[in-house]
Each structure stands twice: as C-alpha cells, then as structure tokens.
C-alpha positions as CSV (number, residue, x, y, z in Angstrom):
1,X,0.0,0.0,0.0
2,X,1.3,3.5,-0.9
3,X,2.6,5.5,2.1
4,X,0.9,8.6,3.6
5,X,4.1,10.6,2.9
6,X,3.7,9.9,-0.8
7,X,0.1,10.8,-0.8
8,X,0.7,14.1,1.0
9,X,3.3,15.0,-1.6
10,X,0.7,14.7,-4.4
11,X,-2.2,16.4,-2.7
12,X,-1.9,19.6,-4.8
13,X,-1.4,17.6,-8.0
14,X,-4.6,15.7,-7.3
15,X,-6.5,18.9,-6.7
16,X,-5.1,20.5,-9.9
17,X,-6.0,17.4,-11.9
18,X,-2.4,16.7,-12.8
19,X,-2.2,13.1,-11.8
20,X,-2.2,10.4,-14.4
21,X,-5.0,7.8,-14.4
22,X,-3.1,5.1,-12.5
23,X,-1.8,7.6,-9.9
24,X,-5.2,9.0,-9.4
25,X,-6.7,5.5,-8.8
26,X,-4.0,4.7,-6.3
27,X,-4.5,8.1,-4.6
28,X,-8.3,7.6,-4.3
29,X,-8.0,4.1,-3.0
30,X,-5.6,5.2,-0.3
31,X,-8.1,8.0,0.7
32,X,-10.9,5.4,1.2
33,X,-8.8,3.6,3.9
34,X,-7.0,6.5,5.5
35,X,-8.9,9.1,7.5
36,X,-5.7,11.2,8.2
37,X,-5.0,11.7,4.5
38,X,-8.7,12.5,3.9
39,X,-8.4,15.3,6.5
40,X,-5.2,16.5,4.9
41,X,-6.9,16.7,1.5
42,X,-9.8,18.7,3.0
43,X,-7.4,21.1,4.7
44,X,-5.4,21.6,1.4
45,X,-8.6,22.2,-0.5
46,X,-9.7,24.7,2.1
47,X,-6.4,26.5,1.8
48,X,-6.7,26.6,-2.0
49,X,-10.2,28.2,-1.6
50,X,-8.8,30.8,0.7
51,X,-6.0,31.7,-1.8
52,X,-8.5,31.8,-4.6
53,X,-10.5,34.3,-2.6
54,X,-7.6,36.4,-1.5
55,X,-6.1,36.8,-5.0
56,X,-9.4,37.1,-6.8
57,X,-8.9,40.7,-7.6
58,X,-5.5,39.9,-9.3
59,X,-6.8,37.0,-11.4
60,X,-6.2,37.5,-15.1
61,X,-9.3,38.2,-17.3
62,X,-7.5,37.4,-20.6
63,X,-4.8,35.1,-22.0
64,X,-1.1,36.1,-22.0
65,X,-0.1,33.5,-24.5
66,X,0.5,35.9,-27.4
67,X,2.5,38.3,-25.2
68,X,4.7,35.5,-23.8
69,X,5.4,34.2,-27.3
70,X,6.4,37.7,-28.4
71,X,8.8,38.4,-25.6
72,X,10.5,35.0,-25.4
73,X,14.0,35.0,-26.9
74,X,14.6,33.7,-30.4
75,X,16.3,30.3,-30.7
76,X,17.5,27.9,-33.3
77,X,14.5,25.6,-33.4
78,X,12.5,24.7,-36.4
79,X,8.9,24.0,-35.5
80,X,7.4,20.8,-36.7
81,X,3.9,20.5,-38.0
82,X,3.0,18.4,-35.0
83,X,4.2,21.0,-32.5
84,X,1.5,22.7,-30.6
85,X,1.7,26.3,-29.4
86,X,2.4,25.1,-25.9
87,X,5.3,22.9,-27.2
88,X,6.7,25.9,-28.9
89,X,6.5,28.0,-25.7
90,X,8.3,25.2,-23.8
91,X,11.1,24.9,-26.4
92,X,11.7,28.6,-26.5
93,X,11.6,28.9,-22.7
94,X,14.1,26.1,-22.2
95,X,16.6,27.5,-24.7
96,X,17.1,31.3,-23.9
97,X,19.8,33.3,-25.6
98,X,19.5,36.6,-23.6
99,X,19.4,37.9,-20.1
100,X,15.6,38.4,-20.5
101,X,15.3,34.8,-21.2
102,X,16.9,33.9,-17.8
103,X,14.7,36.5,-16.1
104,X,11.7,35.0,-17.8
105,X,12.6,31.5,-16.5
106,X,13.1,32.7,-12.9
107,X,9.9,34.8,-12.6
108,X,7.5,31.9,-12.6
109,X,9.6,30.1,-10.0
110,X,9.7,33.3,-7.8
111,X,5.9,33.7,-8.1
112,X,5.3,30.1,-7.2
113,X,7.6,30.4,-4.2
114,X,5.6,33.4,-3.0
115,X,2.3,31.6,-3.4
116,X,3.6,28.6,-1.5
117,X,4.9,30.8,1.3
118,X,1.5,32.7,1.6
119,X,-0.3,29.4,1.5
120,X,1.8,27.9,4.3
121,X,1.1,31.0,6.5
122,X,-2.6,30.9,5.8
123,X,-2.8,27.1,6.3
124,X,-0.9,27.2,9.6
125,X,-3.0,30.1,11.0
126,X,-6.3,28.5,9.9
127,X,-5.4,25.0,11.2
128,X,-4.0,26.4,14.5
129,X,-7.3,28.3,15.1
130,X,-9.3,25.2,14.2
131,X,-7.3,23.0,16.5
132,X,-7.6,25.3,19.5
133,X,-11.4,25.7,18.9
134,X,-11.9,21.9,18.5
135,X,-9.8,21.2,21.7
136,X,-11.7,23.7,23.7
137,X,-15.1,22.4,22.5
138,X,-14.4,18.7,23.2
139,X,-12.2,19.0,26.3
140,X,-13.5,17.9,29.7
141,X,-10.5,19.2,31.7
142,X,-6.9,20.5,31.7
143,X,-3.7,19.4,33.4
144,X,-2.8,22.0,36.0
145,X,0.2,20.3,37.6
146,X,2.6,17.5,36.5
147,X,5.7,16.5,38.4
148,X,8.1,13.7,37.9
149,X,7.7,10.9,35.4
150,X,4.2,11.0,34.1
151,X,2.4,9.7,31.0
152,X,-0.7,11.0,29.1
153,X,-2.2,8.5,26.7
154,X,-4.9,10.2,24.5
155,X,-7.9,8.1,24.0
156,X,-6.4,5.3,26.2
157,X,-4.4,4.4,23.1
158,X,-0.9,3.0,22.7
159,X,0.7,6.4,21.9
160,X,2.0,8.0,25.1
161,X,3.4,11.4,25.8
162,X,4.5,13.2,29.0
163,X,1.7,15.0,30.8
164,X,2.4,18.7,30.5
165,X,0.9,21.8,32.0
166,X,-2.2,23.1,30.2
167,X,-2.6,19.9,28.2
168,X,-6.3,19.5,27.3
169,X,-8.0,16.4,28.7
170,X,-10.5,14.5,26.5
171,X,-12.9,11.7,27.1
172,X,-11.1,8.4,27.2
173,X,-7.6,9.8,28.1
174,X,-5.4,7.8,30.4
175,X,-2.9,9.2,32.9
176,X,-0.1,7.2,34.6
177,X,2.3,8.3,37.3
178,X,5.5,6.5,38.5
179,X,7.2,6.5,41.9
180,X,7.6,10.0,43.2
181,X,5.5,11.7,40.5
182,X,2.0,13.2,40.6
183,X,-0.6,14.9,38.4
184,X,-3.4,17.4,39.1
185,X,-6.3,17.8,36.7
186,X,-9.1,20.4,36.7
187,X,-12.3,18.9,35.3
188,X,-15.2,20.9,34.2
189,X,-17.9,21.0,36.9
190,X,-15.6,22.0,38.5
191,X,-13.7,19.1,40.1
192,X,-10.2,19.0,41.3
193,X,-8.5,15.6,40.7
194,X,-5.1,14.8,42.3
195,X,-3.3,11.6,41.2
196,X,-0.7,10.2,43.5
197,X,2.4,8.3,42.6
198,X,2.3,4.8,41.0
199,X,-1.3,5.3,39.8
200,X,-3.4,4.9,36.7
201,X,-6.6,6.9,36.0
202,X,-8.9,6.7,33.0
203,X,-11.0,9.8,32.4
204,X,-14.4,8.6,31.0
205,X,-16.1,12.0,31.3
206,X,-16.0,15.2,33.3
207,X,-18.3,13.4,35.9
208,X,-17.0,9.8,35.6
209,X,-13.5,8.4,36.1
210,X,-11.9,5.0,36.7
211,X,-9.0,4.3,39.2
212,X,-7.3,1.2,37.9
213,X,-4.7,1.3,40.7
214,X,-2.9,3.7,43.0
215,X,-4.6,6.6,44.8
216,X,-6.5,9.7,44.0
217,X,-8.0,12.7,45.9
218,X,-11.0,14.7,44.6
219,X,-12.9,17.8,45.5
220,X,-16.2,17.5,43.7
221,X,-18.4,20.6,43.4
222,X,-22.1,20.3,44.2
223,X,-22.9,22.4,41.1
224,X,-23.5,20.5,37.9
225,X,-26.0,18.5,36.0
226,X,-25.2,14.9,37.1
227,X,-23.7,12.9,39.9
228,X,-19.9,12.1,40.0
229,X,-18.9,8.5,39.7
230,X,-15.6,6.8,40.6
231,X,-15.1,3.2,39.4
232,X,-12.4,0.9,40.9
233,X,-11.7,-2.8,40.4
234,X,-13.3,-3.5,43.8
235,X,-16.4,-1.3,43.7
236,X,-17.9,2.1,42.7
237,X,-18.2,5.4,44.5
238,X,-21.2,7.7,44.0
239,X,-20.4,11.3,45.0
240,X,-23.0,13.8,46.4
241,X,-20.6,16.8,46.4
242,X,-17.6,16.3,48.7
243,X,-13.9,16.1,49.3
244,X,-12.6,12.6,49.6
245,X,-9.8,10.1,48.6
246,X,-9.9,6.7,47.0
247,X,-7.0,4.2,46.9
248,X,-6.7,0.8,45.3
249,X,-3.7,-0.9,46.7
250,X,-2.9,-4.6,47.4
251,X,-6.3,-5.6,45.7
252,X,-8.3,-3.5,48.2
253,X,-10.2,-0.3,47.7
254,X,-10.3,2.3,50.5
255,X,-12.5,5.4,50.5
256,X,-11.9,8.2,53.0
257,X,-14.2,11.2,53.3
258,X,-12.9,14.6,54.5
259,X,-16.2,16.4,54.1
260,X,-19.6,15.9,52.4
261,X,-21.1,12.5,51.6
262,X,-20.3,9.6,49.3
263,X,-21.7,6.1,48.8
264,X,-19.5,3.0,48.2
265,X,-21.1,0.1,46.3
266,X,-20.1,-3.4,45.5
267,X,-22.8,-5.4,43.7
268,X,-26.0,-4.9,45.7
269,X,-24.1,-4.1,48.9
270,X,-23.5,-0.4,49.7
271,X,-22.3,1.9,52.5
272,X,-23.0,5.6,53.0
273,X,-20.0,7.6,54.3
274,X,-19.9,11.1,55.9
275,X,-17.1,13.3,57.1
276,X,-14.3,11.6,58.9
277,X,-15.4,8.1,57.9
278,X,-13.6,5.3,55.9
279,X,-14.7,2.1,54.3
280,X,-12.7,-0.6,52.6
281,X,-13.7,-3.1,49.9
282,X,-11.7,-6.2,50.7
283,X,-10.2,-8.5,48.1
284,X,-13.0,-11.0,48.9
285,X,-15.5,-8.4,47.6
286,X,-17.1,-7.6,51.0
287,X,-17.5,-4.1,52.4
288,X,-16.3,-3.2,55.9
289,X,-18.5,-1.1,58.2
290,X,-17.7,2.7,58.2
291,X,-15.0,3.6,60.7
292,X,-13.9,6.9,62.1
293,X,-10.4,8.1,61.0
294,X,-8.4,11.3,60.9
295,X,-9.2,12.0,57.2
296,X,-6.8,14.9,56.9
297,X,-3.9,12.8,58.1
298,X,-4.8,10.0,55.8
299,X,-5.0,12.3,52.8
300,X,-2.0,14.5,53.8
301,X,-0.2,13.4,50.6
302,X,-2.7,15.2,48.5
303,X,-2.1,18.6,50.1
304,X,1.5,18.6,48.7
305,X,0.1,18.7,45.2
306,X,-0.9,22.2,44.3
307,X,-2.0,23.7,40.9
308,X,0.2,25.8,38.8
309,X,-1.3,29.3,38.9
310,X,-0.9,30.0,35.1
311,X,-2.5,26.6,34.3
312,X,-5.3,27.2,36.8
313,X,-6.0,30.6,35.2
314,X,-6.0,29.1,31.7
315,X,-8.5,26.4,32.7
316,X,-10.8,29.1,34.2
317,X,-10.7,31.2,31.0
318,X,-10.8,28.5,28.4
319,X,-12.9,25.7,29.8
320,X,-14.7,26.4,33.0
321,X,-18.2,27.6,32.6
322,X,-20.4,28.9,35.4
323,X,-22.6,26.1,36.5
324,X,-26.2,26.8,37.4
325,X,-26.8,27.5,41.0
326,X,-28.1,24.8,43.3
327,X,-27.1,21.4,44.3
328,X,-26.6,18.4,42.1
329,X,-29.7,16.4,41.3
330,X,-28.5,14.0,43.9
331,X,-30.5,11.4,45.9
332,X,-34.1,11.9,46.9
333,X,-34.3,10.7,50.5
334,X,-37.4,9.3,52.1
335,X,-38.1,8.1,55.6
336,X,-40.9,5.6,55.7
337,X,-42.4,4.2,59.0
338,X,-43.4,0.5,58.6
339,X,-45.4,0.5,61.8
340,X,-43.9,-3.0,62.5
341,X,-45.7,-4.5,59.4
342,X,-44.1,-6.8,56.9
343,X,-43.1,-4.9,53.8
344,X,-43.0,-6.8,50.5
345,X,-42.6,-4.0,48.0
346,X,-42.1,-0.3,47.5
347,X,-44.5,1.8,45.4
348,X,-43.2,4.8,43.5
349,X,-45.6,7.6,42.5
350,X,-44.8,10.6,40.2
351,X,-46.5,13.3,38.3
352,X,-46.6,13.6,34.5
353,X,-44.7,16.4,32.9
354,X,-46.6,18.1,29.9
355,X,-44.7,17.9,26.7
356,X,-42.1,15.3,28.0
357,X,-41.2,12.4,25.7
358,X,-41.8,9.5,28.1
359,X,-39.1,7.4,26.4
360,X,-36.4,9.7,27.8
361,X,-36.8,9.0,31.5
362,X,-33.5,8.4,33.2
363,X,-32.8,5.2,35.2
364,X,-32.7,5.3,39.0
365,X,-30.7,3.4,41.6
366,X,-32.9,2.5,44.6
367,X,-31.2,2.1,47.9
368,X,-33.1,0.8,51.0
369,X,-31.5,0.8,54.5
370,X,-32.7,0.5,58.1
371,X,-33.2,4.0,59.3
372,X,-32.2,3.0,62.9
373,X,-29.0,1.1,62.2
374,X,-28.1,2.2,58.7
375,X,-27.7,-1.4,57.6
376,X,-28.3,-1.9,53.9
377,X,-31.4,-3.9,53.0
378,X,-31.7,-3.7,49.2
379,X,-30.2,-2.1,46.1
380,X,-32.0,-2.2,42.8
381,X,-31.7,-0.5,39.5
382,X,-34.9,0.8,37.8
383,X,-34.5,1.3,34.1
384,X,-36.1,4.3,32.4
385,X,-38.4,2.1,30.2
386,X,-40.0,0.7,33.4
387,X,-41.4,4.2,34.1
388,X,-42.5,4.4,30.4
389,X,-44.5,1.1,30.6
390,X,-46.0,1.8,34.0
391,X,-49.7,2.5,34.3
392,X,-51.2,5.4,36.3
393,X,-47.8,6.9,36.9
394,X,-46.9,4.5,39.7
395,X,-44.5,1.5,39.8
396,X,-44.2,-1.4,42.3
397,X,-40.6,-2.5,43.1
398,X,-40.6,-5.9,44.9
399,X,-38.2,-6.3,47.9
400,X,-35.6,-9.0,47.5
401,X,-37.1,-10.6,50.7
402,X,-39.9,-9.3,53.0
403,X,-38.8,-6.8,55.6
404,X,-40.1,-7.6,59.0
405,X,-37.5,-6.3,61.5
406,X,-37.3,-2.6,60.6
407,X,-39.6,-0.1,62.2
408,X,-38.6,2.6,59.6
409,X,-36.8,2.6,56.3
410,X,-34.4,5.1,54.7
411,X,-35.0,5.1,51.0
412,X,-32.7,6.8,48.5
413,X,-33.5,7.3,44.9
414,X,-30.4,8.3,42.8
415,X,-30.7,9.3,39.1
416,X,-28.7,7.3,36.6
417,X,-28.5,8.9,33.1
418,X,-27.6,5.7,31.2
419,X,-31.0,5.4,29.5
420,X,-32.2,9.0,29.3
421,X,-31.9,12.5,30.7
422,X,-35.3,13.4,32.2
423,X,-35.9,12.9,35.9
424,X,-39.3,12.0,37.5
425,X,-41.3,14.9,38.9
426,X,-42.8,15.1,42.4
427,X,-41.8,11.6,43.4
428,X,-43.4,9.9,46.4
429,X,-42.7,6.5,47.9
430,X,-44.8,4.2,50.0
431,X,-44.4,0.7,51.5
432,X,-46.6,-2.2,50.3
433,X,-47.7,-4.7,52.8
434,X,-49.2,-8.2,52.0
435,X,-52.8,-7.1,52.2
436,X,-52.0,-4.7,49.4
437,X,-52.3,-1.7,51.6
438,X,-49.6,1.0,51.5
439,X,-47.8,2.7,54.3
440,X,-47.4,6.4,54.1
441,X,-44.0,8.1,54.4
442,X,-43.4,9.7,57.8
C-alpha cells in the first residue's frame, strides 16, 4: 500500500487534476482507507479556496499566451507541423539566448515560491485556530500540575506522551504516574483531581473516572447536572458533592471522606459515608462497616500537590463555565415508617410532565436501608423504560425478601442517566404490605 508521505506530496497535483489515471486511482484508493489523508486533503482544498478568494482581484481576465510568445528569446528551433503552441513555448523557454530569457525563466519560480509561502502561513494560521477551537469544545479538563515521570495516553491508546501543564483532557484519556510523581487535573464541573504516585486513572467523562490502581483525591463541586462516579476494580463510589480520597492498593479499595457524603457500592451491597469516615472493599468483595479516621492525616499526601497558577487561570478562562446555582440532582431521600408491618414492595408515584417524551426518562438506583442502624437492605436499578411502561404513573418495586424487623426505612432514589436524561417529577414512595395496603412516608 502506498505510504501517507507519498500521498501528502501529491495532494496539490490531485486537486489540480495533474495526476495520471493510474496515480489517481492509487490516490483515491488510499483515501478510502486513510482518514488522516482525507483530513489533509480537505485542509489543502480549504487553503486553496482561501488563496483563490484572497487573490481574486489579481486574477487575469484574458490570456497572456501571445504576449509571452512575443517576448520569449529567439532560438534555433525549427517548428514541426506536429508541434502545438504550448510545445513551442516550452522549447523557447528552455533555450534562452539573452538575459531576459533567464529572467523570464526565474519569474514563474519566484511567483510560485511566494504563493507557497503565503499558502503555508494561511494554512498554519487556519489550522491552529481550528485545532484550538476543537480542543476547547471537546475537552473535559486540563492538566494544572505535573511532576516527575508522568504519561498521558490520548484516548487510552498506545501512543504515550509526557503529561504537561495546560494539556487538554479529552474523554477516554489515560494518565499514569510513576514512583515519586504526581498529576493534578481540573475537570469541568468543577472538580479538582489529584493523582498520587504509581497510579493509573482513566477519564471517562467530566463526571466519571476509573481508578485502575494507586490513589486519587477529589474535591467535587455540588454544582452541575449529574452525579460524579468513581469506578475501581473492587467497587464504585457515588459522589454527592464532597472532598474525599480513593485508593486501590494490594487488591483492596479504600475510601476516606474529608467532608460531604459519598456512597460506596459493591454489587448490591453499599455503605454511606460522611465526614471523617472510611470504608474498605476487601479482596473478597465484602465491604467493611464505616469507621472513624483522621481523614486529613490519611489524605495528607494530596495537600502537597498544588495547581500551577498559570495553568489554573488558563483552565478558568478557556474551559470552566459557570454552573447553574443549586445542588446536584442527587438522591431523593425518604423516611418511611413501617409500623412494624411486613413490607414486600415499594410503590413509587410521580406526576406527568406536559410535553415530555416518556421514552427519555433516566434510570434510577434505589437504595433501601434500616433508618435506625443504617444497615443496607436492598439495592435495585430501575430502568427508564419501566417508568414508560407503568400505568397510572406508579410502579411497584418488589423487595428481595420481605422486611419484618425494621420499624422505619431510609430510601434513597439516585438518578442514573444511562437510559435518558429526564428525571421524575414530584416523586413519592410508600411501602406495600401483604394485604396490598400502603404505608405512608413519615
């Protein structure tokens, strides 16, 4: 297969229709398989269009053929009957006998050089502007600090480059740190992400990341349009606006909260954490109960990583937009008194929204705990299409097993935007008992 270098060298010839039939076929076949060369051709065509517009006033309105023939130097060439006018011009141009002939040969070269120079300047300026605008529009963050040996793999691909200050962060980018190194990233939202040494983080989105190993520290703003999620090999963390740290070392995940509130999940098991609490997800997959710790001491390593002022300012100017006021559309919390009765299901009620496409309801994670002890009872995911198919704007969610030993339940309804973007309106939850009666929320 022909190389991209060869194709790039013949872009202008292809645009001008100067390629032979075989070369044109090879060129076009390469374009079908190579997106990079297709982009290069579009950029070259765009540059030609700019040049055509810029020099439109200087474009000739009549032919110069007769004037060129008149002023070309005489030569000892006998024209043949088969010679065309263009052949004659070429013969006389290639065999000058005076100084004017030399000048005549150099002038087209000089003109072509000027045109190429102008084209390069216009192309560079145009492409640089396009690249900056594209990066700003698609970025979810920016590197605001990088120390030591660090790697930035765009799109989680094989090509790796050092993480540098003011590098744009795109969806799918991967960051690696080695021993003694660290990275700080500002994500739109805003969220401050600090990556400790010997760590790997995958940026899925401005509100979703994966810690494959190592340790991270986050300060997640309450302003935004969706909850923040952290995935680890041993469990997931749902963030309700907080400052906390996550580590995955020796096949265990540890979550430590400095302020605010997070929820740690492993399968259907979950734990809610508040300020000064820590939970571990063991290698066996089980979650420990929340324990009190000195969170600031545990996360002391993160305070040594500070943003570069110039990079922080660049992020604020180029990427960060003012979020709407108010808290995240976090969990809806309900306290329901069971009055000592057996509970077999939960019934959700909501109000219809005029003009809303019912196929666009978001999914929800439903968490049920004992209000007294905080012990988890059930975790279920309700898909958006279940709300669409429900009758009378109510939906029964069966319990995994009847609840008989809890006098009151704490129920959390957390939006999950995997199936749609519209939340339920005016939600109410009641308990269902075996005789089909419902228990009102307290």
